[in-house]
ROVOSE-63054 format. One record per residue (C-alpha): y, z, x; residue in one letter; residue number from 1. Coordinates in pm, whole numbers, plus 50000, padded with zeros to 5 digits. Layout:
<sites>
     v     w     u resn resi
     Y     Z     X    A  NUM
...
</sites>
This chain:
<sites>
     v     w     u resn resi
 50000 50000 50000    M    1
 50341 49905 50134    K    2
 50656 50076 50003    I    3
 51012 50114 50132    P    4
 51070 50467 50258    A    5
 51290 50682 50479    T    6
 51132 50903 50744    F    7
 51298 51236 50666    T    8
 51136 51487 50899    G    9
 50856 51618 51111    V   10
 50709 51965 51166    A   11
 50443 52083 51408    S   12
 50143 52270 51269    K   13
 49947 52554 51426    V   14
 49647 52330 51501    D   15
 49862 52094 51710    G   16
 49894 51822 51445    S   17
 50217 51708 51285    L   18
 50334 51712 50925    S   19
 50540 51401 50848    L   20
 50780 51370 50555    R   21
 50892 51048 50390    F   22
 51113 50982 50089    A   23
 51055 50665 49888    S   24
 51300 50473 49683    Q   25
 51245 50474 49309    E   26
 50899 50328 49242    L   27
 50726 50175 48940    P   28
 50493 50412 48756    V   29
 50184 50217 48869    A   30
 50278 50265 49236    D   31
 50344 50635 49180    K   32
 49998 50673 49028    V   33
 49836 50493 49325    K   34
 50017 50721 49570    I   35
 49924 51038 49380    M   36
 49559 50929 49387    E   37
 49578 50914 49767    L   38
 49677 51280 49812    V   39
 49442 51450 50064    N   40
 49284 51116 50160    S   41
 49228 51020 50522    F   42
 49385 50693 50631    G   43
 49626 50528 50869    W   44
 50003 50543 50853    L   45
 50205 50247 50977    V   46
 50581 50284 50981    F   47
 50819 50003 51074    S   48
 51198 50001 51069    I   49
 51199 49639 50954    N   50
 51003 49447 50691    D   51
 50909 49160 50921    T   52
 50661 49350 51139    E   53
 50300 49259 51065    E   54
 50095 49544 50924    I   55
 49726 49550 51026    P   56
 49491 49510 50729    Q   57
 49166 49641 50878    E   58
 48999 49939 50717    N   59
 49053 50273 50883    A   60
 48740 50400 51059    P   61
 48606 50735 50944    D   62
 48751 50962 51213    E   63
 48767 51280 51011    R   64
 48648 51594 51181    K   65
 48294 51703 51119    S   66
 48256 52019 50910    P   67
 48169 52217 51224    S   68
 48478 52087 51407    Q   69
 48700 52174 51112    A   70
 48543 52523 51091    Y   71
 48596 52580 51464    R   72
 48963 52476 51436    D   73
 49026 52711 51143    V   74
 48841 52993 51321    L   75
 49060 52937 51628    F   76
 49378 52971 51422    V   77
 49240 53288 51257    Y   78
 49143 53427 51600    Y   79
 49494 53369 51737    K   80
 49653 53523 51426    Q   81
 49443 53835 51484    Q   82
 49589 53862 51835    G   83
 49297 53705 52019    G   84
 49345 53560 52366    D   85
 49306 53179 52339    P   86
 49149 53173 52687    A   87
 48862 53387 52554    R   88
 48807 53194 52230    F   89
 48487 53020 52347    N   90
 48317 53357 52393    L   91
 48442 53475 52053    Y   92
 48321 53150 51893    Y   93
 47971 53182 52042    R   94
 47940 53544 51928    K   95
 48071 53458 51582    H   96
 47828 53168 51540    M   97
 47535 53377 51671    A   98
 47616 53645 51413    K   99
 47628 53390 51129    I  100
 47302 53234 51247    T  101
 47126 53570 51257    E  102
 47254 53661 50911    E  103
 47116 53335 50773    L  104
 46782 53379 50952    K  105
 46745 53720 50786    E  106
 46778 53554 50447    K  107
 46499 53302 50516    L  108
 46167 53357 50346    N  109
 45876 53399 50584    D  110
</sites>
């Protein structure tokens, strides 16, 4: 989908990613519906300051994080918020995962 927009701001997030803000011009209802359906979807953002630049049409590869990568990232943020030393996170992560694994093993039927 291609719409005219103004890039209005950027903010860094705790996981190192960026939050980008755009403001569109007034859009037809059908375009608004299409955009609302895309909320929380993974894709590619192409921004050009002129309308003549060619926009690639290939499909975006699935480069989302695996569930385990996403869990590790969230756990890292939680660990830092609790005052943990980022240099010692790998040890914390291993202990945390070992604890979860043992808890699940205990629930298995023999």
